[in-house]
C-alpha positions in Angstrom: 74.8 -165.2 84.4 74.7 -161.8 82.6 77.5 -161.1 80.1 80.1 -158.7 81.4 80.0 -155.2 79.9 83.2 -155.7 77.9 82.1 -159.0 76.4 80.4 -157.3 73.5 83.6 -155.3 72.8 85.7 -158.4 73.0 83.5 -160.1 70.4 83.8 -157.0 68.2 87.5 -157.0 68.6 87.6 -160.8 67.7 85.5 -160.1 64.6 87.7 -157.2 63.6 90.8 -159.4 63.9 89.2 -162.3 62.0 88.1 -160.1 59.2 91.2 -157.9 58.8 94.1 -160.2 59.8 95.0 -161.4 56.3 95.0 -157.8 55.0 97.0 -156.6 58.1 99.6 -159.4 57.6 100.1 -158.3 54.0 100.5 -154.7 55.1 103.1 -155.9 57.7 104.9 -157.7 55.0 104.9 -154.6 52.8 106.2 -152.4 55.7 108.9 -154.7 56.9 109.8 -156.6 53.8 109.6 -159.9 55.7 106.6 -162.1 56.6 107.8 -162.9 60.1 108.6 -159.3 61.0 105.3 -158.2 59.4 103.4 -160.7 61.6 105.3 -159.2 64.6 104.2 -155.7 63.6 100.6 -156.9 63.4 100.7 -158.7 66.8 102.3 -155.6 68.4 99.7 -153.3 67.0 96.8 -155.6 68.0 98.2 -155.8 71.5 98.1 -152.0 71.6 94.6 -151.8 70.2 92.9 -154.2 72.7 93.1 -152.0 75.8 91.9 -149.0 73.9 89.2 -150.9 71.8 86.2 -149.3 73.4 87.5 -145.7 72.9 88.6 -146.0 69.3 86.6 -144.4 66.5 88.8 -145.8 63.8 90.5 -149.1 65.0 91.9 -149.9 61.6 93.5 -146.5 61.3 95.0 -147.0 64.8 96.4 -150.4 63.9 97.9 -149.0 60.7 99.5 -146.1 62.6 100.8 -148.4 65.3 102.3 -150.7 62.7 104.1 -147.9 60.9 105.3 -146.4 64.1 106.7 -149.7 65.3 108.4 -150.4 62.0 110.0 -146.9 62.1 111.2 -147.6 65.7 112.8 -150.8 64.5 114.5 -149.1 61.6 116.0 -146.5 63.9 117.4 -149.2 66.1 118.8 -151.2 63.2 120.4 -148.8 60.9 122.2 -151.3 58.7 120.2 -154.3 57.5 121.8 -157.1 55.6 119.0 -159.1 54.0 119.6 -162.8 53.5 119.8 -164.0 49.9 116.4 -164.8 48.4 115.8 -168.6 48.3 112.5 -168.4 46.5 110.9 -170.6 49.1 108.9 -169.0 51.9 108.5 -171.0 55.1 104.8 -170.1 55.2 104.4 -170.9 51.5 103.1 -167.4 50.7 105.4 -166.8 47.7 103.4 -169.3 45.6 100.1 -167.4 46.3 101.6 -164.1 45.1 101.4 -163.1 41.4 104.4 -164.4 39.5 106.5 -161.2 39.7 105.4 -160.0 43.1 108.5 -161.5 44.7 110.7 -159.2 42.5 108.7 -156.2 43.5 108.8 -157.0 47.2 112.5 -157.6 47.0 112.9 -154.1 45.3 110.6 -152.5 47.9 112.6 -154.2 50.7 115.7 -152.4 49.5 114.1 -148.9 49.7 114.9 -146.7 52.7 112.4 -147.1 55.6 110.4 -143.9 55.0 110.0 -144.6 51.3 109.0 -148.2 52.0 106.3 -146.9 54.4 105.0 -144.4 51.9 104.8 -147.0 49.1 103.1 -149.5 51.4 100.5 -147.0 52.6 99.9 -145.2 49.3 99.8 -148.1 46.9 99.1 -151.2 49.0 96.7 -149.6 51.5 95.4 -147.2 48.8 95.5 -144.3 51.2 95.4 -140.7 49.9 98.5 -138.5 50.2 96.8 -136.7 53.1 95.9 -139.9 54.9 99.4 -141.2 54.4 100.9 -138.0 55.7 98.6 -138.3 58.8 99.6 -141.9 59.5 103.3 -141.0 59.1 103.1 -137.7 60.9 104.6 -135.7 58.1 103.5 -133.2 55.5 101.8 -134.1 52.2 104.8 -132.7 50.4 107.0 -135.2 52.2 104.7 -138.0 51.1 104.8 -136.8 47.5 108.6 -136.5 47.4 109.2 -139.8 49.1 106.8 -141.5 46.7 108.4 -139.9 43.7 111.9 -141.0 44.8 110.8 -144.5 45.7 109.0 -145.0 42.4 112.0 -143.7 40.5 114.2 -146.2 42.2 111.7 -149.0 41.6 111.5 -148.1 37.9 115.2 -148.3 37.7 115.5 -151.6 39.5 112.5 -153.1 37.7 112.6 -151.7 34.1 110.5 -154.6 32.7 108.0 -154.6 35.6 105.7 -152.0 33.9 105.7 -154.1 30.7 104.8 -157.2 32.7 102.0 -155.4 34.6 100.4 -154.2 31.3 100.2 -157.7 29.9 98.8 -159.4 33.0 
């Protein structure tokens, strides 16, 4: 039996997911501040990509954009978030794989307003340029700059010794 026309695309999609899933899960965690919600963002984005797979020129860009859009939608629905106290133990065991002070940084990023959290995740975790970040978020480069500036100021205030720790590691 000859392979169906879409089989090649399905194999490419599977290969994309296999190669990029760990990175996408980390981005989801950075965007949402939580591993489970981050995994939900990734799953939702991949569900949106699959039907469009053959038409996409930049599937990773589409997935990132879908994740950011979905996380913003969630933030708009849930205006007030009350995070649970940190226990130090992650149900998936991811906290022991992070660098020693990453949990402090993620906790501080989790406390940022949603737009600032998205800018920090895209600019410094995804290593996107200001223009690329603006494109993903659907805003101006100036907004990206101002949100990054404000977020970094807050993070520096909350983590005054973090810069010292980073220089020594």
